N, C-alpha and C positions, 0 to 999 in steps of 0.2 A: 505495499501501501504506499509504503515511505518512496520508493522509487517512482511512483508513479505522480506522485504529488513535484517531487524535485524536476521529473522530464518536461512537468504543467509550467511547472518553474520557469522553467532555462528557456522553453517554445515561447511563453512570454516576454522574457527579457531581452532573447533575441530577437525578437519583432519589433519593442521598444529602440532596441540597437540600431535598428536597423533605419527604424525610422529617422533619427537623431540623425545619424550619418548625413541619409538623404536632403534631411531638412537645411541640416550645413554645410552638404555640398550648395545646394539652393539658392543659399544664403551669401554664401560665396562668390557664387554667378551672378548674381544680384550687384556688387558691388563693383564687380570684376566691368559688369556692362554700364554701371552708372558710373563709374571712374572712363571711360571711353577706350578701354580693352575688352578684345574678344571675348567671351562664358570663358568658354574652356577653357581657358586659364585657369582657374575655376579646379579643374581636374587635375592641376598640378599639388595642390592640398596633400592630395594622394599621398603623393610619396615623401618621409618622412624627414631628408635633408632641404628638399627640395621646398619645402613650406616654409620654411623662415626664410629663404632668398624670394620666395613672391611673398611676403611680408612686405618682407627689407624694400622689394620696389614698389610696395603701394604706399609704402610707409614717404619714402625718401624721395623717389622718382619724381618728375613734374608728368602729372597724367596727362593723357593726349586730350581731355576735356578742358582742362585748364591754359592748355596750347592752344585750342580754339578758340576758348573767350578771348585769349589777350588777343590770337590776329584778327579777332571782327571787332576788340576795341581801340585797335590802328595800333594796339602797342609792336614790338622787337619781334615776335616768331616771326623767323619765316614758311612762309607760306608751300603748300607744297600742290606740285604739278602747276602746271602752266596757268598765267592766265588771260582769260579769252572775251575776249570782248565783241558786241556786236553795236556795224556802226549805224 
């Protein structure tokens, strides 16, 4: 009887752990997307040492979103691609 209860507890624990895991990947995906990076960058959070490097990238690099805002406000960020004007 005790083995069945333990198996049921473990099954519930595994389901909860998987749900938390999926939710955390979703959160990182949203953060990367809102910062202007590809959301798939969040999958690197699964790799043990690389996840620290990704967090450092988010914390200390200039986000593509910040570069775009500076460019639109007339700052000194270089523009990507050619400037096309119509006559």
